N, C-alpha and C positions, 0 to 999 in steps of 0.2 A: 504493499499499499504505500502510495507516495504522499509526502507530507503536505504538497498543494493540491489535495485530491478535489476535483471540481464539485464533489458532492458535498464539501464542507467549506463553503465560502468564508464562514467566520474564522476559521483557522488561518486562511490566507491574509485576512485583513489583520489579524494579531501578528502574524509573522512579518509582514510588511511595515506595520507600525514600529515593531521592536527593531527591526534592521534600520528603519529611519532615525529612531531616536538614538540607537547605538552609533550610527555614523555622525550624528550631529555632536553627540557628546564627545566622540573622538576628534572632531574637527575644532571644537573649542578647546580641547585640552592641549592642543598644540601651543608650543610657546616658541617665540621667534628667538634668533640667536641672540640678540642683544635686548636688554629691558629698553621698555618704551622710553624712559628718562633719557637715553643716549640719543635719541632723535632731536631732542631739544639742545644737545651740546654743540653741533655745528653751527648754531646761529652766532656764537661769537667769532668763529673762524673767518667769516667774511668781512666782519668789521675790522679785523687785524690785517691791514695791508702789509705789502713787502715792507715799507718803511716803518711802520710802528714796531713790528716784532724786532727789527735791526736796532731802533732806537732804544728799546727797552733792554736788549741783549747788550748794547755797549755802554749803557749808562754806568752799570757797576764797575766797568773797566775805565771809567772816565779819567782815573789818575795816570793810567798807562798809555793814554791817547784817546781823545774823545771821538774822533772819526775812526772808521774801519782803514782808510788809507793812513792815518797817522800811527794807528797800531802796526801796521805793516811794516814800517821801518824803524820805530822807536821801541816798541815793547809788545805786551800780550794785549789782544782784544778778544772779547766774548761776543759772539754774534748768535741770535736765535733766528733760525729760518722760519719762513711762513709755515703754518699749520696746514698739512696736506690731508684733505677728507679721504678716507678709504671707505671700502664697504662694511669693514667691522669697527670704524671708529677713526678718530684723527690721529695723526702722527706727526710729531715736531721734534726737531733736532737743534741742538745748540753746540756751536763749535767754538773752539778757542785756538786762536792764530798768534804764533810769534815769529817774528821775522819773516813773514810771508809763508809759513809752513803751518799747516794743521798740526797741532799737537795734542788736541783732544776733541772727542766727538761724544756727545751725550744725547740719548733719546729722553726728552723732558716730558712728552706725551706720547702714549701708545696704548692700544686696547690691552685692557686688564679686567674687563667686566666679568668673564667667567674663567673657570679652569683651563679650558682649551686655549684660549687666548693667552693665558700666563704661560702655559707649556711652550706654545709656539714662539712667543717673544723672549723666553729666557734663554733659548738656544740661538734664536735668529738675530737679536740685538747685537750679542758680542761678535758674531761674525761680520755684521754688518760694519760694525765699529772698526774692526781690524782691517777690513778691506778698504774703507774709506781711509784710514790712516795711511795704509801702503799705497793706495792709489793717489793720495792727495787731491782728490776731485770726486765728483758724484758718479764718475762712471765705473760703477762696480756691479758685480754679479747678483742676480735675485737669488735669495736663499731658497732652496726647494721646501715647499711645505709652508712658506711664509710669502707668497707672492704679493698680497695686498700690501703687507707691512713694509715689504722691500721696496716696493714701488713708491709709497707715501714717504719712506725714508730717504730714497733718493731725491724725490722732489723737494722735500724740505731741505735736505743737505745742499742741493744746488741753489735754493733760495739764500740759505746762509753764506754761500760762497759768493753768490753774486753780491748781496750786502756787504761782504767783507773786501770786496774787490779782488777777488782771486779768480 
């Protein structure tokens, strides 16, 4: 005897209703990769133009040269690149330049909202940092498994290098 026997239409209605309710419950139970509050985070990123992050990044180093070009010849300058929006969240890089060379690269903003983001970035960011220091440019390889973070890192790094005049 078949479950959807035409002699028992009430059974078909009950099974169809149960399947519809189950499907609706499963659909509503799906959670997005990032919490809804991350959607509001990109709003400040457009207001920070290329000149605003550079200015805030160089302010702490004003004693060693207020402008990026002055830091290039006289001392150490710290420049923060533009925030690069990626699929999983913003990525922003700060560089330290001494005598025209990149001496340090730090990711100041990157996705950390869930354990998977933390796992990916804990291995990808040190690789990206070492490649940037070795290359002395934003022409670095993408880290496998961290494509979006790598792309955002490179865009922010290039923005910082442009602001520093390198």
